[in-house]
C-alpha positions as CSV (number, residue, x, y, z in Angstrom):
1,X,10.9,147.0,-80.3
2,X,7.4,146.3,-81.7
3,X,5.2,149.3,-82.3
4,X,1.8,148.7,-80.6
5,X,-1.4,149.7,-82.4
6,X,-3.2,152.8,-81.2
7,X,-6.1,152.5,-78.8
8,X,-9.3,154.3,-79.5
9,X,-9.4,157.5,-77.4
10,X,-13.2,157.9,-77.7
11,X,-13.8,154.4,-76.3
12,X,-11.6,155.2,-73.3
13,X,-13.4,158.4,-72.8
14,X,-16.8,156.7,-72.8
15,X,-15.6,154.2,-70.2
16,X,-14.6,157.1,-68.0
17,X,-17.9,158.8,-68.5
18,X,-19.6,155.6,-67.4
19,X,-17.9,156.1,-64.0
20,X,-18.5,159.9,-63.9
21,X,-15.2,161.4,-65.2
22,X,-12.4,163.3,-63.4
23,X,-11.6,165.9,-60.6
24,X,-13.0,169.4,-60.4
25,X,-14.7,170.2,-57.1
26,X,-13.0,170.2,-53.7
27,X,-12.8,166.9,-51.9
28,X,-14.9,167.9,-48.9
29,X,-17.4,170.2,-50.8
30,X,-21.1,169.9,-49.8
31,X,-23.6,169.0,-52.5
32,X,-25.8,171.8,-51.3
33,X,-23.4,174.5,-52.5
34,X,-24.8,177.3,-54.5
35,X,-23.7,178.0,-58.1
36,X,-21.8,181.0,-56.9
37,X,-19.8,178.9,-54.4
38,X,-19.0,176.4,-57.2
39,X,-17.5,178.9,-59.5
40,X,-13.9,179.7,-60.1
41,X,-12.7,183.3,-60.7
42,X,-10.5,184.5,-63.6
43,X,-8.8,187.8,-64.3
44,X,-10.3,188.5,-67.7
45,X,-9.0,190.4,-70.7
46,X,-10.5,193.6,-69.2
47,X,-8.2,193.3,-66.2
48,X,-11.1,192.7,-63.8
49,X,-12.1,189.6,-61.9
50,X,-15.1,187.6,-63.1
51,X,-16.6,184.3,-62.4
52,X,-15.9,181.8,-65.2
53,X,-19.6,181.4,-65.6
54,X,-20.0,185.1,-66.5
55,X,-17.4,185.4,-69.2
56,X,-18.5,185.5,-72.9
57,X,-15.6,183.3,-74.1
58,X,-14.1,179.9,-73.5
59,X,-11.8,179.9,-70.5
60,X,-10.4,177.1,-68.3
61,X,-8.8,177.3,-64.9
62,X,-6.2,174.9,-63.5
63,X,-5.7,175.5,-59.7
64,X,-2.8,174.8,-57.4
65,X,-4.1,171.4,-56.2
66,X,-4.4,170.2,-59.8
67,X,-0.8,171.5,-60.6
68,X,0.6,169.8,-57.5
69,X,-1.0,166.4,-58.3
70,X,-0.1,166.4,-62.0
71,X,3.6,165.8,-61.6
72,X,6.9,167.4,-60.5
73,X,5.6,170.9,-61.5
74,X,8.3,171.3,-64.2
75,X,6.2,171.6,-67.4
76,X,2.8,173.0,-68.4
77,X,2.2,169.7,-70.2
78,X,1.7,168.0,-66.8
79,X,-1.6,169.8,-65.9
80,X,-2.8,171.5,-69.1
81,X,-3.7,168.2,-70.8
82,X,-7.1,168.6,-69.1
83,X,-7.8,171.8,-71.0
84,X,-10.0,171.3,-74.1
85,X,-8.8,172.9,-77.4
86,X,-5.2,172.9,-76.2
87,X,-2.3,170.7,-77.5
88,X,0.4,170.7,-74.9
89,X,2.9,167.9,-75.5
90,X,6.2,167.5,-73.8
91,X,8.9,166.7,-76.3
92,X,11.0,164.9,-73.6
93,X,13.8,167.0,-75.1
94,X,14.6,170.0,-72.9
95,X,16.7,171.6,-75.7
96,X,13.3,172.3,-77.4
97,X,10.1,173.9,-76.0
98,X,6.7,172.3,-75.5
99,X,4.6,171.5,-78.6
100,X,1.9,174.0,-77.6
101,X,-1.0,175.2,-79.7
102,X,-4.6,176.4,-79.2
103,X,-7.4,175.5,-81.7
104,X,-4.6,174.8,-84.2
105,X,-2.9,178.2,-83.8
106,X,0.8,177.8,-83.0
107,X,1.0,174.3,-84.4
108,X,3.7,175.3,-86.8
109,X,6.2,176.2,-84.1
110,X,9.2,173.8,-83.7
111,X,10.7,176.0,-81.1
112,X,9.2,178.6,-78.8
113,X,5.5,179.2,-78.4
114,X,3.6,180.9,-81.2
115,X,-0.1,181.9,-81.5
116,X,-0.6,182.4,-77.8
117,X,0.1,185.2,-75.4
118,X,1.9,184.2,-72.2
119,X,1.8,186.0,-68.9
120,X,3.1,185.5,-65.3
121,X,1.5,187.8,-62.8
122,X,0.6,190.3,-65.6
123,X,4.2,190.3,-66.9
124,X,4.5,189.1,-70.5
125,X,6.4,185.9,-71.2
126,X,5.8,186.6,-74.9
127,X,8.0,189.1,-76.7
128,X,6.7,192.0,-78.8
129,X,7.1,189.7,-81.9
130,X,4.7,187.2,-80.4
131,X,7.1,184.4,-79.6
132,X,7.0,183.2,-76.0
133,X,8.8,181.0,-73.6
134,X,7.4,179.0,-70.6
135,X,10.6,177.4,-69.2
136,X,10.7,180.0,-66.4
137,X,7.1,179.5,-65.2
138,X,7.0,179.0,-61.5
139,X,4.4,176.2,-61.3
140,X,5.1,175.3,-57.7
141,X,4.3,178.8,-56.6
142,X,1.2,179.3,-58.7
143,X,-2.2,179.9,-57.3
144,X,-3.9,179.1,-60.7
145,X,-3.4,179.1,-64.4
146,X,-6.0,180.5,-66.8
147,X,-6.3,179.5,-70.4
148,X,-8.3,181.8,-72.6
149,X,-9.4,180.7,-76.1
150,X,-11.3,182.3,-78.9
151,X,-12.0,185.8,-80.3
152,X,-11.5,187.7,-77.1
153,X,-7.9,186.6,-76.9
154,X,-7.3,189.3,-79.6
155,X,-7.5,191.9,-76.8
156,X,-4.1,190.6,-75.5
157,X,-2.5,191.7,-78.8
158,X,-0.3,189.9,-81.2
159,X,-1.7,186.3,-81.1
160,X,-4.5,184.3,-82.7
161,X,-5.2,181.3,-80.6
162,X,-5.5,182.4,-77.0
163,X,-3.7,183.4,-73.8
164,X,-2.2,181.6,-70.9
165,X,-1.9,183.5,-67.6
166,X,-0.2,182.3,-64.5
167,X,-1.0,183.9,-61.2
168,X,1.3,183.3,-58.2
169,X,0.0,182.6,-54.7
170,X,0.3,185.3,-52.0
171,X,1.6,183.7,-48.8
172,X,-1.0,183.5,-46.1
173,X,1.1,182.0,-43.3
174,X,4.7,181.7,-42.3
175,X,6.0,178.4,-43.7
176,X,9.2,176.9,-45.0
177,X,9.0,173.9,-47.4
178,X,11.4,171.4,-48.8
179,X,10.4,169.3,-51.8
180,X,12.3,166.3,-53.1
181,X,11.3,164.4,-56.3
182,X,12.7,161.3,-57.9
183,X,11.5,159.4,-60.9
184,X,12.2,157.4,-64.0
185,X,15.1,158.3,-66.5
186,X,17.2,159.7,-63.6
187,X,14.8,162.5,-62.7
188,X,15.8,164.3,-59.6
189,X,14.6,167.6,-58.2
190,X,15.0,169.6,-55.0
191,X,13.1,172.7,-54.2
192,X,13.4,175.0,-51.1
193,X,10.7,177.6,-50.6
194,X,9.9,180.2,-48.0
195,X,6.5,181.9,-47.5
196,X,6.5,184.9,-45.1
197,X,3.6,187.3,-44.4
198,X,5.2,190.4,-42.9
199,X,3.9,193.4,-40.9
200,X,2.5,196.4,-42.6
201,X,0.8,194.5,-45.4
202,X,4.1,193.1,-46.8
203,X,4.6,189.5,-47.9
204,X,7.5,187.5,-49.3
205,X,7.7,184.2,-51.2
206,X,11.1,182.9,-52.3
207,X,11.9,179.7,-54.1
208,X,15.0,177.9,-55.3
209,X,15.0,174.7,-57.3
210,X,17.4,172.3,-59.1
211,X,16.2,169.7,-61.6
212,X,18.3,167.0,-63.3
213,X,17.3,164.2,-65.7
214,X,19.3,161.7,-67.7
215,X,16.5,161.2,-70.2
216,X,15.2,157.9,-71.5
217,X,17.0,158.3,-74.8
218,X,20.8,158.7,-75.3
219,X,22.0,162.2,-75.4
220,X,18.9,163.7,-73.8
221,X,20.1,164.8,-70.3
222,X,19.2,168.2,-69.0
223,X,19.4,170.3,-65.9
224,X,17.5,173.4,-64.7
225,X,18.2,175.9,-62.0
226,X,15.3,178.2,-61.3
227,X,15.0,181.0,-58.7
228,X,11.8,183.0,-58.1
229,X,11.1,185.8,-55.7
230,X,7.7,187.4,-55.1
231,X,7.5,190.5,-52.9
232,X,4.0,192.0,-52.3
233,X,2.5,194.9,-50.3
234,X,-1.2,195.5,-49.9
235,X,-2.9,198.5,-48.3
236,X,-6.4,199.8,-48.0
237,X,-6.5,201.0,-51.6
238,X,-3.2,199.8,-53.2
239,X,-1.5,196.6,-54.1
240,X,2.1,196.4,-55.2
241,X,3.8,193.3,-56.5
242,X,7.5,192.7,-57.4
243,X,8.4,189.5,-59.2
244,X,12.0,188.3,-60.0
245,X,13.1,185.1,-61.6
246,X,16.3,183.5,-63.0
247,X,16.7,180.5,-65.2
248,X,19.8,178.5,-66.2
249,X,19.1,175.4,-68.4
250,X,21.7,173.5,-70.3
251,X,20.3,170.5,-72.3
252,X,21.4,168.0,-74.8
253,X,19.3,167.6,-78.0
254,X,18.6,164.0,-79.2
255,X,16.7,165.3,-82.2
256,X,13.7,163.5,-83.7
257,X,13.5,160.1,-85.3
258,X,12.5,159.0,-88.8
259,X,9.7,156.5,-89.3
260,X,12.1,153.6,-89.8
261,X,14.1,154.6,-86.7
262,X,11.0,154.9,-84.6
263,X,9.7,151.5,-85.7
264,X,13.1,149.9,-85.1
265,X,13.7,151.4,-81.6
266,X,11.8,154.4,-80.3
267,X,14.4,154.9,-77.5
268,X,17.3,155.5,-79.9
269,X,18.9,158.7,-80.8
270,X,19.9,159.8,-84.3
271,X,23.7,159.4,-84.6
272,X,24.1,162.9,-86.1
273,X,23.1,164.3,-82.7
274,X,25.8,162.4,-80.7
275,X,29.1,163.7,-79.5
276,X,32.3,163.9,-81.6
277,X,32.7,161.0,-84.1
278,X,35.4,158.4,-84.1
279,X,37.5,157.9,-87.2
280,X,35.5,156.4,-90.0
281,X,32.1,157.2,-88.5
282,X,29.5,159.6,-90.0
283,X,29.5,163.2,-88.9
284,X,28.3,163.9,-85.4
285,X,27.5,167.4,-84.1
286,X,26.9,167.0,-80.3
287,X,23.6,168.9,-80.6
288,X,22.7,170.9,-77.5
289,X,21.4,174.1,-76.2
290,X,22.2,176.5,-73.4
291,X,19.6,178.9,-72.1
292,X,19.8,181.6,-69.5
293,X,17.2,184.2,-68.5
294,X,16.7,186.8,-65.8
295,X,13.6,188.9,-65.5
296,X,12.1,191.4,-63.1
297,X,8.5,192.9,-63.2
298,X,6.4,195.1,-61.0
299,X,2.8,196.1,-60.9
300,X,0.9,198.7,-58.9
301,X,-2.9,198.6,-58.6
302,X,-4.8,201.5,-57.0
303,X,-8.5,201.7,-56.1
304,X,-10.2,205.1,-56.2
305,X,-12.9,206.3,-53.8
306,X,-16.1,207.1,-55.7
307,X,-16.6,210.3,-53.8
308,X,-13.2,211.6,-55.1
309,X,-12.8,210.1,-58.6
310,X,-16.4,209.6,-59.7
311,X,-16.8,206.7,-62.1
312,X,-13.0,206.1,-62.2
313,X,-12.7,203.0,-60.1
314,X,-9.2,201.6,-60.5
315,X,-5.8,202.1,-62.2
316,X,-3.0,199.6,-62.8
317,X,0.6,200.0,-64.0
318,X,2.9,197.2,-64.9
319,X,6.6,197.4,-65.9
320,X,9.1,194.7,-66.7
321,X,12.6,194.1,-68.0
322,X,14.6,190.9,-68.8
323,X,17.5,189.4,-70.6
324,X,17.7,186.0,-72.4
325,X,20.8,184.4,-73.8
326,X,20.7,181.2,-76.0
327,X,23.4,179.2,-77.7
328,X,22.4,176.2,-79.8
329,X,24.6,173.8,-81.7
330,X,22.6,172.3,-84.6
331,X,23.2,169.4,-86.9
332,X,23.7,171.5,-90.0
333,X,25.9,169.4,-92.4
334,X,29.3,170.9,-93.2
335,X,28.6,170.7,-96.9
336,X,25.4,172.9,-96.4
337,X,27.5,175.5,-94.7
338,X,30.0,175.7,-97.6
339,X,27.9,178.5,-99.1
340,X,29.4,181.7,-97.7
341,X,26.0,183.2,-97.5
342,X,24.8,180.5,-95.1
343,X,24.8,181.7,-91.4
344,X,26.5,178.6,-90.0
345,X,25.3,175.8,-87.7
346,X,25.5,177.5,-84.3
347,X,22.8,180.0,-83.2
348,X,23.9,182.5,-80.5
349,X,22.0,185.5,-79.4
350,X,21.6,187.8,-76.4
351,X,18.2,189.5,-76.1
352,X,17.1,192.3,-73.8
353,X,13.5,193.2,-73.5
354,X,11.3,195.6,-71.5
355,X,7.9,197.1,-71.5
356,X,5.0,198.7,-69.6
357,X,1.3,198.5,-69.5
358,X,-1.1,201.1,-68.0
359,X,-4.8,200.9,-67.7
360,X,-7.8,202.6,-66.2
361,X,-11.1,201.1,-65.1
362,X,-14.4,203.0,-65.0
363,X,-17.7,201.8,-63.5
364,X,-21.2,203.3,-63.8
365,X,-24.4,202.3,-62.1
366,X,-27.4,202.9,-64.4
367,X,-31.1,202.8,-64.0
368,X,-32.8,199.6,-62.9
369,X,-29.6,198.5,-61.1
370,X,-27.9,198.0,-64.4
371,X,-24.1,198.5,-64.6
372,X,-21.6,199.5,-67.2
373,X,-17.8,199.1,-67.2
374,X,-15.0,200.4,-69.4
375,X,-11.3,199.6,-69.4
376,X,-8.8,201.6,-71.4
377,X,-5.1,201.0,-71.7
378,X,-1.8,201.6,-73.4
379,X,1.2,199.3,-73.7
380,X,4.7,199.4,-75.0
381,X,7.0,196.5,-75.5
382,X,10.6,196.5,-76.9
383,X,13.3,194.0,-77.5
384,X,16.9,194.2,-78.7
385,X,18.7,191.2,-79.9
386,X,22.3,190.6,-80.9
387,X,22.3,187.6,-83.1
388,X,25.3,185.7,-84.3
389,X,25.9,182.6,-86.3
390,X,29.0,180.4,-86.3
391,X,30.2,177.4,-88.2
392,X,29.6,174.2,-86.1
393,X,33.0,172.8,-87.1
394,X,36.6,173.9,-86.8
395,X,39.9,172.9,-88.4
396,X,41.0,171.2,-91.6
397,X,39.0,168.1,-92.9
398,X,41.6,165.5,-91.7
399,X,41.4,166.7,-88.1
400,X,38.2,168.6,-88.1
401,X,36.2,169.0,-84.9
402,X,32.4,169.0,-85.2
403,X,29.7,170.4,-82.9
404,X,32.0,173.2,-81.8
405,X,31.7,177.0,-82.2
406,X,33.8,177.8,-85.3
407,X,34.2,180.8,-87.6
408,X,31.8,183.7,-87.4
409,X,29.2,183.7,-90.2
410,X,26.4,186.1,-89.0
411,X,26.4,189.2,-86.9
412,X,23.4,191.5,-86.6
413,X,21.3,193.6,-84.2
414,X,17.6,193.1,-84.4
415,X,15.1,195.4,-82.7
416,X,11.3,195.0,-82.3
417,X,8.9,197.5,-80.8
418,X,5.2,197.3,-80.4
419,X,2.9,200.2,-79.3
420,X,-0.7,199.3,-78.5
421,X,-3.9,201.0,-77.3
422,X,-6.9,199.0,-76.2
423,X,-10.4,199.4,-74.8
424,X,-13.1,197.0,-73.6
425,X,-16.6,197.8,-72.5
426,X,-19.4,195.8,-70.9
427,X,-23.0,196.9,-70.6
428,X,-25.9,195.2,-68.8
429,X,-28.7,195.8,-71.3
430,X,-31.3,194.1,-69.1
431,X,-31.1,191.7,-66.1
432,X,-30.6,188.7,-68.5
433,X,-28.7,190.4,-71.3
434,X,-25.0,191.6,-71.3
435,X,-23.2,193.1,-74.2
436,X,-19.4,193.4,-74.5
437,X,-17.2,195.0,-77.1
438,X,-13.5,195.8,-77.4
439,X,-10.8,197.1,-79.7
440,X,-7.0,196.8,-79.7
441,X,-4.8,198.5,-82.2
442,X,-1.1,198.8,-82.5
443,X,2.0,199.1,-84.6
444,X,4.9,196.7,-84.8
445,X,8.3,197.7,-86.0
446,X,11.2,195.4,-86.9
447,X,14.7,196.7,-87.7
448,X,17.8,194.8,-88.6
449,X,21.3,196.2,-88.6
450,X,23.7,193.8,-90.5
451,X,27.3,193.9,-89.1
452,X,28.6,191.0,-91.1
453,X,29.4,192.4,-94.6
454,X,32.2,190.1,-95.8
455,X,33.0,188.9,-99.3
456,X,29.9,187.7,-101.0
457,X,27.7,188.7,-98.1
458,X,25.9,192.0,-98.9
459,X,24.4,194.4,-96.4
460,X,21.1,192.8,-95.3
461,X,20.0,195.7,-93.0
462,X,16.4,196.6,-93.3
463,X,13.1,197.4,-91.5
464,X,9.5,196.2,-91.5
465,X,6.4,197.9,-90.1
466,X,3.0,196.3,-89.4
467,X,-0.2,197.9,-88.1
468,X,-3.3,196.2,-87.0
469,X,-6.8,196.7,-85.4
470,X,-8.5,193.9,-83.6
471,X,-12.2,194.5,-82.8
472,X,-14.2,192.0,-80.7
473,X,-17.9,191.8,-79.6
474,X,-20.1,189.5,-77.6
475,X,-23.7,189.1,-76.4
476,X,-24.7,187.1,-73.4
477,X,-28.1,185.8,-72.4
478,X,-28.5,184.5,-68.8
479,X,-32.0,183.2,-68.5
480,X,-31.1,181.9,-65.0
481,X,-28.2,182.1,-62.5
482,X,-27.2,178.6,-63.7
483,X,-27.2,179.0,-67.5
484,X,-25.3,181.4,-69.7
485,X,-25.5,181.4,-73.5
486,X,-23.2,183.7,-75.5
487,X,-22.0,184.5,-79.0
488,X,-18.8,186.3,-79.7
489,X,-16.8,187.3,-82.8
490,X,-13.6,189.1,-83.5
491,X,-10.6,189.6,-85.7
492,X,-7.1,188.2,-84.9
493,X,-3.7,189.3,-85.9
494,X,-0.4,187.4,-85.8
495,X,2.8,189.0,-87.0
496,X,5.8,186.9,-88.0
497,X,8.3,186.6,-85.1
498,X,12.0,187.1,-85.1
499,X,12.6,183.4,-85.4
500,X,10.4,183.3,-88.5
501,X,12.0,186.3,-90.0
502,X,15.6,185.1,-89.2
503,X,16.1,182.9,-92.3
504,X,15.0,183.2,-95.9
505,X,13.7,180.1,-97.8
506,X,16.1,180.7,-100.6
507,X,19.1,180.2,-98.3
508,X,20.3,183.8,-98.5
509,X,21.1,185.7,-95.4
510,X,19.1,188.6,-94.0
511,X,15.5,189.1,-93.0
512,X,12.7,187.2,-94.6
513,X,11.2,190.5,-95.6
514,X,8.5,189.1,-97.9
515,X,6.7,187.4,-94.9
516,X,3.5,189.1,-94.0
517,X,1.3,188.9,-90.9
518,X,-1.6,186.5,-90.8
519,X,-5.1,187.7,-89.9
520,X,-8.2,185.8,-88.9
521,X,-11.9,186.2,-88.6
522,X,-13.3,184.2,-85.6
523,X,-16.7,183.5,-84.1
524,X,-17.7,181.4,-81.1
525,X,-21.1,180.1,-79.7
526,X,-21.0,178.9,-76.2
527,X,-23.0,177.6,-73.3
528,X,-22.2,177.4,-69.5
529,X,-24.4,175.4,-67.2
530,X,-24.1,174.9,-63.4
531,X,-26.2,172.5,-61.3
532,X,-25.5,172.5,-57.5
533,X,-27.0,169.1,-56.5
534,X,-24.2,167.3,-58.3
535,X,-21.7,170.2,-58.2
536,X,-21.9,170.0,-61.9
537,X,-20.1,172.4,-64.3
538,X,-20.5,172.1,-68.0
539,X,-19.0,174.4,-70.6
540,X,-19.3,174.0,-74.4
541,X,-18.0,176.1,-77.2
542,X,-18.5,175.8,-81.0
543,X,-16.1,177.9,-83.0
544,X,-14.7,178.8,-86.5
545,X,-11.7,180.8,-87.4
546,X,-10.8,181.7,-91.0
547,X,-7.3,183.0,-91.6
548,X,-5.7,184.8,-94.5
549,X,-2.0,184.9,-95.2
550,X,-1.4,182.0,-92.9
551,X,2.2,181.7,-91.9
552,X,3.4,178.2,-92.7
553,X,6.7,176.3,-92.8
554,X,8.4,176.6,-96.1
555,X,11.2,174.2,-95.1
556,X,12.6,172.6,-92.0
557,X,15.9,170.8,-92.3
558,X,18.9,170.3,-90.1
559,X,17.2,172.1,-87.2
560,X,16.5,175.2,-89.2
561,X,13.0,176.2,-90.3
562,X,12.0,178.9,-92.8
563,X,8.6,180.3,-93.3
564,X,6.3,181.8,-95.9
565,X,2.7,182.9,-96.3
566,X,0.6,180.0,-97.7
567,X,-2.9,181.5,-98.2
568,X,-6.2,180.8,-96.5
569,X,-7.0,178.3,-93.7
570,X,-10.1,177.3,-91.7
571,X,-10.2,176.0,-88.2
572,X,-13.5,174.8,-86.8
573,X,-14.5,172.6,-84.0
574,X,-16.2,171.9,-80.7
575,X,-14.9,171.9,-77.1
576,X,-16.6,170.3,-74.0
577,X,-15.5,170.6,-70.4
578,X,-17.4,168.8,-67.6
579,X,-16.9,168.6,-63.9
580,X,-19.0,167.0,-61.2
581,X,-19.1,165.4,-57.8
582,X,-21.6,162.5,-58.1
583,X,-21.2,161.4,-54.5
584,X,-19.4,162.5,-51.3
585,X,-15.7,161.8,-51.7
586,X,-16.0,161.3,-55.5
587,X,-14.9,163.9,-58.0
588,X,-14.8,163.8,-61.8
589,X,-13.6,165.9,-64.8
590,X,-13.9,165.2,-68.5
591,X,-12.8,167.3,-71.4
592,X,-13.1,166.6,-75.2
593,X,-12.1,168.5,-78.3
594,X,-12.9,168.1,-82.0
595,X,-10.9,170.2,-84.5
596,X,-10.9,170.4,-88.3
597,X,-8.0,172.5,-89.3
598,X,-7.3,172.6,-93.0
599,X,-5.7,174.6,-95.8
600,X,-8.2,176.2,-98.2
601,X,-5.6,177.1,-100.8
602,X,-3.0,174.9,-102.5
603,X,0.7,175.9,-102.3
604,X,4.1,174.5,-102.8
605,X,6.9,174.0,-100.2
606,X,10.6,173.1,-100.2
607,X,12.1,169.7,-99.4
608,X,15.1,171.2,-97.7
609,X,17.3,174.3,-97.2
610,X,18.3,176.2,-99.3
611,X,15.4,176.2,-101.7
612,X,14.9,178.5,-104.7
613,X,12.0,176.6,-106.3
614,X,9.4,174.9,-104.1
615,X,8.6,171.4,-105.5
616,X,6.2,169.7,-103.0
617,X,2.5,170.5,-103.5
618,X,0.2,170.9,-100.6
619,X,-3.3,170.6,-102.0
620,X,-6.3,172.5,-100.6
621,X,-8.1,170.4,-98.0
622,X,-5.0,169.0,-96.4
623,X,-4.8,169.1,-92.6
624,X,-2.5,171.6,-91.0
625,X,0.6,169.8,-89.6
626,X,0.7,169.4,-85.9
627,X,-3.0,169.7,-85.3
628,X,-5.2,167.1,-83.6
629,X,-8.7,166.3,-84.9
630,X,-9.7,164.5,-81.7
631,X,-8.5,164.6,-78.1
632,X,-9.9,163.8,-74.8
633,X,-9.0,163.8,-71.1
634,X,-10.8,162.1,-68.2
635,X,-10.1,161.8,-64.5
636,X,-11.9,160.0,-61.7
637,X,-10.8,160.9,-58.1
638,X,-11.8,159.3,-54.8
639,X,-11.1,160.8,-51.4
640,X,-11.8,158.1,-48.8
641,X,-10.6,160.5,-46.0
642,X,-9.5,164.1,-46.0
643,X,-5.8,163.3,-46.0
644,X,-5.8,160.8,-48.8
645,X,-6.7,161.0,-52.5
646,X,-6.6,158.3,-55.2
647,X,-7.2,159.1,-58.9
648,X,-7.3,157.5,-62.3
649,X,-6.4,159.7,-65.3
650,X,-6.9,158.8,-69.0
651,X,-5.7,160.8,-71.9
652,X,-6.4,160.0,-75.6
653,X,-5.8,161.7,-78.9
654,X,-6.2,160.9,-82.6
655,X,-3.7,160.9,-85.4
656,X,-1.5,164.0,-85.9
657,X,-0.2,164.9,-89.4
658,X,3.6,165.4,-89.3
659,X,3.8,167.6,-92.4
660,X,1.5,169.7,-94.5
661,X,1.6,167.3,-97.4
662,X,0.1,164.8,-95.0
663,X,2.5,162.1,-96.2
664,X,2.7,160.6,-92.7
665,X,0.9,160.7,-89.3
666,X,1.8,160.1,-85.7
667,X,-0.6,157.4,-84.6
668,X,-3.3,158.2,-82.1
669,X,-3.1,156.7,-78.6
670,X,-4.8,156.3,-75.2
671,X,-2.7,156.4,-72.0
672,X,-3.7,155.8,-68.4
673,X,-2.1,157.0,-65.2
674,X,-2.6,156.4,-61.5
675,X,-1.8,158.9,-58.7
676,X,-2.0,158.9,-55.0
677,X,-1.6,161.9,-52.6
678,X,-1.3,161.5,-48.9
679,X,-0.9,164.2,-46.2
680,X,0.3,163.5,-42.7
681,X,0.5,166.0,-39.8
682,X,3.8,165.7,-37.9
683,X,2.8,167.9,-35.0
684,X,5.5,170.4,-34.1
685,X,7.7,168.9,-36.8
686,X,5.4,170.2,-39.6
687,X,3.5,168.4,-42.4
688,X,4.5,165.8,-44.8
689,X,2.8,165.4,-48.2
690,X,3.6,162.4,-50.5
691,X,2.8,162.2,-54.2
692,X,3.1,159.0,-56.1
693,X,2.4,158.7,-59.8
694,X,2.6,155.9,-62.4
695,X,2.1,157.2,-66.0
696,X,1.6,155.1,-69.1
697,X,0.4,152.1,-67.1
698,X,0.2,149.8,-70.1
699,X,3.9,150.6,-71.0
700,X,2.9,151.6,-74.6
701,X,5.3,153.1,-77.1
702,X,3.8,156.2,-78.6
703,X,4.9,159.4,-80.4
704,X,4.6,162.1,-77.7
705,X,5.1,165.0,-80.1
706,X,6.2,165.8,-83.6
707,X,8.6,168.2,-85.3
708,X,6.4,169.6,-88.0
709,X,7.6,169.6,-91.6
710,X,11.1,168.3,-90.7
711,X,13.0,168.2,-94.0
712,X,15.1,165.1,-93.1
713,X,12.0,163.1,-92.1
714,X,13.0,163.1,-88.4
715,X,9.4,164.0,-87.4
716,X,8.9,161.7,-84.5
717,X,9.7,162.5,-80.8
718,X,9.0,159.4,-78.7
719,X,7.4,159.4,-75.3
720,X,8.7,157.1,-72.6
721,X,7.1,153.8,-71.6
722,X,5.8,153.2,-68.1
723,X,7.4,155.7,-65.8
724,X,7.0,156.7,-62.2
725,X,7.4,159.7,-59.9
726,X,7.7,159.9,-56.1
727,X,7.5,163.3,-54.5
728,X,8.0,164.2,-50.8
729,X,7.0,167.7,-49.7
730,X,7.7,168.7,-46.1
731,X,6.6,172.0,-44.8
732,X,6.5,173.6,-41.4
733,X,4.9,176.8,-40.1
734,X,6.3,179.0,-37.3
């Protein structure tokens, strides 16, 4: 297949701006709405609800309507592409997680989510080590998703780039729903949900779904079974929420492609990933991954009466517990595993985790109608992991089986615990001036107990301890009720995660004990403007983040990455987010990002694993692998009548460096999509909603994501050509 040249994303963006951009306001909103009526609400880092306009940091909201129109509600990449500053690329490989980063933080991750804190209904989806998972997010049951970027994300703890918070929708009417999706590459999904308000303030929402896909590349099929339960109770002063979810996801792994493979045929799969070889063929390891997770969380919120508790206004307590099991068969060559100190080619771990978070909110009314607010809290998070490694082959060379679970090569128990305390205060200095300040401090402890001490393998037990303090501060000036200018600054902290500590760059077993946390100094200048006549909303943020002890990839080969500290980095850029309704029935949204993310120190990395002497030089000034210098999203929607919506979406991005030496880049591209949503009332039979989407209208072949610093040169993860989705959603109240 012929590789098509990249389009210019900025020219596409300017075309969309000419027509007014994409969707933000409600379809039937009146142009006379006040700024307060225009504004969305977020649950801020202080645990209190605020209008987006009033926050002293960059935050974006994606609501339920945007989630439902963006696709089959399987992946965050469907809807979060509209959020500036965020890279959220689907790998089209369900054995790997999304390529997800914020302002360049988290770009190094080839698995899991790093650099961002993840929450569902206040329950962490990130472990105490900072690594998170999003595969269990219930997008179909979400009311909204909030994306926080910048210095104030430090108040969420062990992260540097931001926080993503999903809030589920409380049922407001009795309704049963059945969703059926079908699409390209054999995509099939069925979802059954029940929403049930009950007497006495109780409510229930339950959902079961099954997803299957063949994949557009060989050896890329996957399935997912997801169950979610939300049980709530709300009284005059209390609100209690119980959330349970279960995930079962087996997936084949087609791996990435080299530059030559990508140019020859972007829909092929590397032969090393395929099932068992035939006689005379090269080794094949049947690469795949099996993931299972169960989690339960509960929160209790109580409002105090002022006459009884004085300034103490509210308390909140959240607890959670979960279990996650992963087995992954990798393409580690047999010869590489010959070293008895290598942990094999099969990763297998069982992880249990739990935690709690308690906070108190005080409010004071001062002179001249000014107010002050203070939130204090404590949190505890723990995880225990039994990690094993096995050879991914079995039997003598003549009859050897590959891609199977062979002899044990690693057996250890890893424990992580974080204990944090935090406080955030807000003070109205004058009617137009608001000051905010916060501090979060904590201690992280890692402990490894080695249970595989055999032959040349020594005892690699050990422990690590990290302490941190993250201060933040901001000042807002609101000269009118439609304009907010702010400045904020803070310190970030990001500890290495278990996945980054699991392997040493020199190929020896045991914890990567020399790896240190990275810290950052960040500042942000922002402006938020609202104009009711056009239902216009404009947010802009200028930022810079300087990091020390940046955690970078030391090597990445055969599906195994190792990490080291690589010195100083700088990330600076600009983010814009615009929404408006230029005429009745027309809605528009545009977002654009510019990011310059570079290394400030030179360092050397390894070409493969194991590595005792790094040989590849990364000079100062190189771009950080996996970051985007330019990206843009635009959407133009038309609602000719209340039950019908038509929309054009355009997404563009610039070149992405695939490795830190900047030896190659994934080409930039511009993609367009069309969607149509139609709702029809069936009377007593209920309601039918239809979603039709066609993505990649021009049928272009592009690199959808990259595997950063892949030692075998298999950097490129292709995206499909033109693809379609048809969703039917029937619901009925009673």
